[in-house]
C-alpha positions as CSV (number, residue, x, y, z in Angstrom):
1,X,119.7,100.7,123.5
2,X,116.9,103.0,122.3
3,X,114.4,102.0,119.6
4,X,114.5,104.9,117.1
5,X,116.5,102.9,114.4
6,X,114.6,100.2,112.5
7,X,117.8,98.2,111.7
8,X,118.4,97.6,115.5
9,X,114.9,96.0,116.0
10,X,114.2,92.4,114.9
11,X,111.2,90.1,115.3
12,X,111.6,88.0,118.4
13,X,113.5,90.6,120.4
14,X,112.4,91.6,123.9
15,X,111.6,95.3,124.1
16,X,109.9,97.9,126.2
17,X,107.2,99.9,124.3
18,X,104.9,102.8,125.1
19,X,101.3,102.2,124.2
20,X,99.3,105.0,122.6
21,X,97.2,105.4,125.8
22,X,100.3,105.5,127.9
23,X,102.1,108.3,126.0
24,X,101.3,110.9,128.6
25,X,102.5,108.9,131.6
26,X,105.3,107.2,129.6
27,X,104.5,103.9,131.2
28,X,106.5,101.1,129.6
29,X,105.1,97.7,128.5
30,X,107.5,94.7,128.1
31,X,107.0,92.1,125.4
32,X,108.4,90.2,122.4
33,X,108.3,91.9,118.9
34,X,105.9,90.0,116.6
35,X,106.0,92.5,113.7
36,X,107.7,95.8,112.9
37,X,105.0,98.3,111.7
38,X,107.2,101.4,110.9
39,X,108.5,101.3,107.3
40,X,110.9,104.2,107.5
41,X,114.5,103.5,108.7
42,X,114.1,105.7,111.8
43,X,111.5,107.5,113.8
44,X,112.2,110.2,116.5
45,X,109.6,108.8,118.9
46,X,110.5,105.1,118.4
47,X,109.8,102.4,115.8
48,X,106.2,101.2,116.0
49,X,105.8,97.4,116.6
50,X,103.2,94.8,117.4
51,X,104.0,92.5,120.3
52,X,103.1,88.8,120.5
53,X,100.4,89.9,123.0
54,X,98.8,92.0,120.2
55,X,99.6,95.3,121.8
56,X,101.0,98.1,119.5
57,X,103.3,100.8,120.6
58,X,106.6,102.6,120.0
59,X,109.9,101.0,121.1
60,X,111.6,102.9,123.9
61,X,114.4,100.4,124.6
62,X,115.6,97.0,123.5
63,X,116.1,94.6,126.4
64,X,117.8,91.7,124.6
65,X,118.7,90.7,121.1
């Protein structure tokens, strides 16, 4: 599942995100959503979240609910 719709992402979900510095290489970082940062219902590049590790990036895929 891709991460462009805010309603499909909940705190505590396991997701793959792309960090700002990894946008060129599209390298994914796996983690658990701590907070959803994007306020709009959707975003074409993915919903921005903060992981429990403190890393911030845009969701590319949801691994589990």
